[in-house]
Steps between C-alpha positions, in 0.01 A plus 500: 500500500634187336751407769391662823723511806224472756341162406622154431637464145262215425210751524647732241364559147842406362505155658136426424549618145778242461265224613250617231782497244574131586136413422505703180816325381318164533165610354609776260144635487237469769178662602537770764276324759658158420845654564371630833372152591828340399692755713272439801602125483860608551471806724221660706465848333215747491346602169597866534869400551471263202377786285790719613733225392329476159521879472877492575561223240301696248679829563831318484394363161539141624138397459206627298129479560284406192136408496503408871817287472852566617791395292875565488622767267703362213 
């Protein structure tokens, strides 16, 4: 669930995906693990939740994964 009603909104995939988008707007293209490291500097997040956020951004056609890198869709 993107916006659950039983947990704090800052723990949602929607919120964490927005933080990932902020990083992607600055970097445009970044290695998947480097993106996780950058995100960890901003917010304490587990790798499985990070991957769920990346999946959501991919399925929403906001970000694409190419050769181990994440970049914004044009």
